[in-house]
N, CA, C and O atoms as a DFTB+ gen file, in Angstrom:
324 C
 N C O
     1  1      15.667       3.240      -4.288
     2  2      14.834       4.057      -3.514
     3  2      15.547       4.461      -2.202
     4  3      16.192       3.626      -1.569
     5  1      15.434       5.695      -1.813
     6  2      16.123       6.183      -0.621
     7  2      15.418       5.644       0.654
     8  3      14.261       5.225       0.610
     9  1      16.155       5.669       1.786
    10  2      15.555       5.205       3.065
    11  2      14.470       6.158       3.515
    12  3      14.611       7.376       3.403
    13  1      13.383       5.595       4.026
    14  2      12.291       6.405       4.540
    15  2      11.873       5.786       5.901
    16  3      11.705       4.569       5.989
    17  1      11.707       6.595       6.939
    18  2      11.268       6.082       8.231
    19  2       9.773       5.678       8.165
    20  3       8.940       6.353       7.560
    21  1       9.497       4.567       8.807
    22  2       8.097       4.051       8.778
    23  2       7.137       5.070       9.345
    24  3       6.008       5.197       8.871
    25  1       7.588       5.818      10.383
    26  2       6.640       6.785      10.958
    27  2       6.200       7.856       9.953
    28  3       5.148       8.473      10.127
    29  1       7.000       8.079       8.902
    30  2       6.665       9.082       7.903
    31  2       5.658       8.504       6.847
    32  3       5.126       9.242       6.018
    33  1       5.426       7.206       6.906
    34  2       4.514       6.549       5.978
    35  2       3.130       6.410       6.492
    36  3       2.196       6.327       5.694
    37  1       2.932       6.380       7.819
    38  2       1.647       6.142       8.410
    39  2       0.594       7.123       7.880
    40  3       0.773       8.339       7.942
    41  1      -0.466       6.590       7.378
    42  2      -1.613       7.432       6.888
    43  2      -1.347       8.036       5.553
    44  3      -2.146       8.854       5.098
    45  1      -0.277       7.690       4.892
    46  2       0.074       8.250       3.575
    47  2      -0.907       7.658       2.513
    48  3      -1.264       6.481       2.568
    49  1      -1.312       8.492       1.580
    50  2      -2.211       8.029       0.481
    51  2      -1.471       7.119      -0.451
    52  3      -0.298       7.326      -0.764
    53  1      -2.198       6.079      -0.902
    54  2      -1.609       5.084      -1.843
    55  2      -2.372       5.241      -3.129
    56  3      -3.603       5.260      -3.146
    57  1      -1.608       5.357      -4.234
    58  2      -2.175       5.602      -5.559
    59  2      -1.598       4.574      -6.571
    60  3      -0.428       4.200      -6.498
    61  1      -2.434       4.147      -7.484
    62  2      -1.964       3.253      -8.551
    63  2      -1.169       4.079      -9.547
    64  3      -1.376       5.289      -9.641
    65  1      -0.285       3.470     -10.277
    66  2       0.507       4.140     -11.291
    67  2      -0.348       4.807     -12.334
    68  3       0.114       5.722     -13.016
    69  1      -1.611       4.364     -12.482
    70  2      -2.552       4.908     -13.415
    71  2      -3.286       6.084     -12.902
    72  3      -4.143       6.632     -13.595
    73  1      -2.970       6.511     -11.666
    74  2      -3.620       7.642     -11.049
    75  2      -4.845       7.385     -10.161
    76  3      -5.416       8.309      -9.582
    77  1      -5.220       6.150     -10.072
    78  2      -6.349       5.727      -9.212
    79  2      -5.956       5.818      -7.717
    80  3      -5.003       5.173      -7.280
    81  1      -6.687       6.605      -6.968
    82  2      -6.443       6.659      -5.528
    83  2      -7.014       5.415      -4.888
    84  3      -8.221       5.184      -4.968
    85  1      -6.172       4.595      -4.245
    86  2      -6.540       3.313      -3.679
    87  2      -6.959       3.433      -2.219
    88  3      -7.819       2.680      -1.763
    89  1      -6.370       4.358      -1.487
    90  2      -6.720       4.468      -0.047
    91  2      -5.524       4.987       0.743
    92  3      -4.589       5.586       0.210
    93  1      -5.612       4.717       2.072
    94  2      -4.546       5.176       2.966
    95  2      -3.774       3.992       3.534
    96  3      -4.359       2.961       3.863
    97  1      -2.471       4.144       3.646
    98  2      -1.617       3.111       4.243
    99  2      -2.043       2.860       5.690
   100  3      -2.052       3.794       6.492
   101  1      -2.390       1.644       6.034
   102  2      -2.823       1.274       7.381
   103  2      -1.662       0.664       8.169
   104  3      -1.452       0.974       9.342
   105  1      -0.905      -0.221       7.482
   106  2       0.212      -0.916       8.099
   107  2       1.109      -1.547       7.069
   108  3       0.788      -1.544       5.880
   109  1       2.222      -2.085       7.499
   110  2       3.121      -2.846       6.635
   111  2       3.455      -4.177       7.356
   112  3       3.748      -4.190       8.552
   113  1       3.402      -5.296       6.594
   114  2       3.784      -6.567       7.201
   115  2       5.224      -6.848       6.861
   116  3       5.750      -6.398       5.843
   117  1       5.859      -7.618       7.757
   118  2       7.261      -7.985       7.537
   119  2       7.603      -9.273       8.208
   120  3       6.880      -9.718       9.100
   121  1       8.699      -9.896       7.802
   122  2       9.219     -11.084       8.427
   123  2      10.125     -10.626       9.570
   124  3      11.146      -9.978       9.338
   125  1       9.753     -10.958      10.778
   126  2      10.457     -10.492      11.957
   127  2      11.905     -10.976      11.995
   128  3      12.791     -10.229      12.408
   129  1      12.155     -12.208      11.571
   130  2      13.499     -12.736      11.649
   131  2      14.474     -12.143      10.597
   132  3      15.656     -11.949      10.880
   133  1      13.964     -11.866       9.405
   134  2      14.838     -11.340       8.334
   135  2      14.758      -9.844       8.191
   136  3      15.672      -9.199       7.678
   137  1      13.609      -9.281       8.670
   138  2      13.371      -7.844       8.459
   139  2      12.855      -7.472       7.110
   140  3      12.681      -6.293       6.803
   141  1      12.596      -8.511       6.266
   142  2      12.087      -8.296       4.938
   143  2      10.634      -7.822       4.963
   144  3       9.797      -8.400       5.657
   145  1      10.340      -6.759       4.196
   146  2       8.990      -6.249       4.121
   147  2       8.191      -7.151       3.169
   148  3       8.728      -7.660       2.185
   149  1       6.931      -7.336       3.469
   150  2       6.082      -8.163       2.611
   151  2       4.975      -7.424       1.922
   152  3       4.973      -7.354       0.693
   153  1       4.013      -6.859       2.660
   154  2       2.840      -6.223       2.071
   155  2       2.510      -4.892       2.683
   156  3       2.691      -4.691       3.883
   157  1       2.023      -3.972       1.866
   158  2       1.392      -2.743       2.374
   159  2      -0.085      -3.159       2.705
   160  3      -0.726      -3.829       1.895
   161  1      -0.599      -2.773       3.856
   162  2      -1.968      -2.970       4.166
   163  2      -2.655      -1.626       4.024
   164  3      -2.312      -0.668       4.717
   165  1      -3.634      -1.556       3.115
   166  2      -4.165      -0.247       2.693
   167  2      -5.665      -0.240       3.003
   168  3      -6.406      -1.124       2.575
   169  1      -6.083       0.755       3.742
   170  2      -7.522       0.988       3.978
   171  2      -8.115       1.529       2.711
   172  3      -7.736       2.622       2.289
   173  1      -9.042       0.812       2.068
   174  2      -9.575       1.272       0.780
   175  2     -10.310       2.579       0.820
   176  3     -11.011       2.868       1.789
   177  1     -10.165       3.379      -0.219
   178  2     -10.973       4.592      -0.363
   179  2     -12.430       4.192      -0.482
   180  3     -12.758       3.294      -1.258
   181  1     -13.320       4.844       0.277
   182  2     -14.735       4.518       0.284
   183  2     -15.434       4.625      -1.086
   184  3     -16.412       3.921      -1.338
   185  1     -14.930       5.503      -1.967
   186  2     -15.527       5.700      -3.237
   187  2     -14.924       4.850      -4.333
   188  3     -15.267       5.026      -5.502
   189  1     -14.033       3.931      -3.991
   190  2     -13.357       3.077      -4.954
   191  2     -14.215       1.857      -5.217
   192  3     -14.450       1.079      -4.292
   193  1     -14.687       1.654      -6.417
   194  2     -15.439       0.438      -6.678
   195  2     -14.548      -0.805      -6.535
   196  3     -13.401      -0.810      -6.983
   197  1     -15.088      -1.853      -5.909
   198  2     -14.291      -3.076      -5.673
   199  2     -13.843      -3.729      -6.954
   200  3     -12.783      -4.354      -6.956
   201  1     -14.566      -3.630      -8.030
   202  2     -14.191      -4.298      -9.270
   203  2     -12.935      -3.690      -9.952
   204  3     -12.311      -4.319     -10.806
   205  1     -12.592      -2.455      -9.548
   206  2     -11.487      -1.771     -10.198
   207  2     -10.136      -2.281      -9.694
   208  3      -9.125      -2.106     -10.373
   209  1     -10.101      -2.896      -8.536
   210  2      -8.857      -3.274      -7.860
   211  2      -8.682      -4.786      -7.843
   212  3      -9.594      -5.518      -7.457
   213  1      -7.524      -5.248      -8.257
   214  2      -7.261      -6.692      -8.310
   215  2      -6.359      -7.170      -7.192
   216  3      -5.834      -8.280      -7.282
   217  1      -6.155      -6.405      -6.164
   218  2      -5.328      -6.805      -5.046
   219  2      -6.126      -7.703      -4.081
   220  3      -7.337      -7.558      -3.908
   221  1      -5.373      -8.651      -3.454
   222  2      -6.024      -9.479      -2.446
   223  2      -6.449      -8.589      -1.264
   224  3      -5.912      -7.498      -1.073
   225  1      -7.403      -9.064      -0.490
   226  2      -7.885      -8.358       0.707
   227  2      -7.656      -9.240       1.916
   228  3      -7.707     -10.465       1.812
   229  1      -7.399      -8.612       3.092
   230  2      -7.251      -9.353       4.293
   231  2      -8.663      -9.601       4.919
   232  3      -9.678      -9.243       4.323
   233  1      -8.699     -10.189       6.068
   234  2      -9.989     -10.507       6.712
   235  2     -10.812      -9.270       7.092
   236  3     -12.022      -9.360       7.301
   237  1     -10.129      -8.098       7.180
   238  2     -10.769      -6.819       7.507
   239  2     -11.203      -6.053       6.274
   240  3     -11.763      -4.962       6.385
   241  1     -10.949      -6.617       5.091
   242  2     -11.328      -5.955       3.826
   243  2     -10.281      -4.920       3.308
   244  3     -10.533      -4.166       2.368
   245  1      -9.128      -4.928       3.953
   246  2      -8.070      -3.990       3.523
   247  2      -7.249      -4.686       2.421
   248  3      -7.091      -5.907       2.434
   249  1      -6.739      -3.905       1.482
   250  2      -5.877      -4.436       0.439
   251  2      -4.550      -4.884       0.980
   252  3      -3.978      -4.266       1.879
   253  1      -4.054      -6.002       0.402
   254  2      -2.653      -6.435       0.694
   255  2      -1.883      -6.260      -0.608
   256  3      -2.056      -7.007      -1.572
   257  1      -1.035      -5.252      -0.596
   258  2      -0.277      -4.921      -1.823
   259  2       1.183      -5.258      -1.567
   260  3       1.822      -4.681      -0.687
   261  1       1.719      -6.225      -2.367
   262  2       3.117      -6.618      -2.218
   263  2       4.066      -5.413      -2.320
   264  3       3.928      -4.563      -3.200
   265  1       5.020      -5.370      -1.405
   266  2       6.001      -4.287      -1.424
   267  2       6.747      -4.184      -2.746
   268  3       7.183      -3.102      -3.139
   269  1       6.888      -5.295      -3.417
   270  2       7.553      -5.358      -4.704
   271  2       6.862      -4.497      -5.761
   272  3       7.472      -4.170      -6.779
   273  1       5.591      -4.121      -5.535
   274  2       4.846      -3.322      -6.502
   275  2       5.010      -1.823      -6.245
   276  3       4.504      -1.007      -7.015
   277  1       5.704      -1.458      -5.181
   278  2       5.908      -0.017      -4.882
   279  2       6.878       0.587      -5.919
   280  3       7.988       0.087      -6.105
   281  1       6.444       1.660      -6.583
   282  2       7.293       2.298      -7.561
   283  2       7.888       3.576      -7.082
   284  3       8.984       3.940      -7.508
   285  1       7.196       4.292      -6.191
   286  2       7.750       5.588      -5.670
   287  2       7.077       5.920      -4.366
   288  3       5.941       5.529      -4.098
   289  1       7.838       6.675      -3.543
   290  2       7.234       7.186      -2.284
   291  2       7.615       8.652      -2.207
   292  3       8.767       9.016      -1.966
   293  1       6.593       9.484      -2.422
   294  2       6.785      10.941      -2.315
   295  2       5.569      11.472      -1.569
   296  3       5.368      11.134      -0.402
   297  1       4.758      12.292      -2.216
   298  2       3.499      12.773      -1.606
   299  2       2.532      11.613      -1.473
   300  3       1.737      11.559      -0.535
   301  1       2.602      10.683      -2.418
   302  2       1.845       9.465      -2.407
   303  2       2.758       8.279      -2.428
   304  3       3.922       8.404      -2.807
   305  1       2.248       7.085      -2.017
   306  2       2.943       5.846      -2.311
   307  2       2.371       5.357      -3.603
   308  3       1.179       5.059      -3.672
   309  1       3.187       5.263      -4.645
   310  2       2.706       4.900      -5.969
   311  2       3.017       3.393      -6.165
   312  3       4.139       2.936      -5.950
   313  1       1.950       2.630      -6.592
   314  2       2.152       1.176      -6.734
   315  2       1.723       0.805      -8.134
   316  3       0.841       1.423      -8.731
   317  1       2.398      -0.258      -8.654
   318  2       2.044      -0.838      -9.938
   319  2       0.782      -1.600      -9.791
   320  3       0.619      -2.377      -8.851
   321  1      -0.152      -1.383     -10.741
   322  2      -1.460      -2.062     -10.723
   323  2      -1.473      -3.218     -11.675
   324  3      -2.487      -3.907     -11.796
């Protein structure tokens, strides 16, 4: 995957590889000492039924999607479900 600036990801739509719109990217977590990225924090789409998504949620109800599940970053961030 090519390099992408974090500022270009803010507010980008996140979609499952099956075409399900999951929500908007809220933040990305990382290990400060190593710089390794951990999770995408995604604000869920309001119309997305909770039972459709198997990702963990943080204390604010946002999805925690491991960066390892990212398949593509273009118009959407596409993640493996």
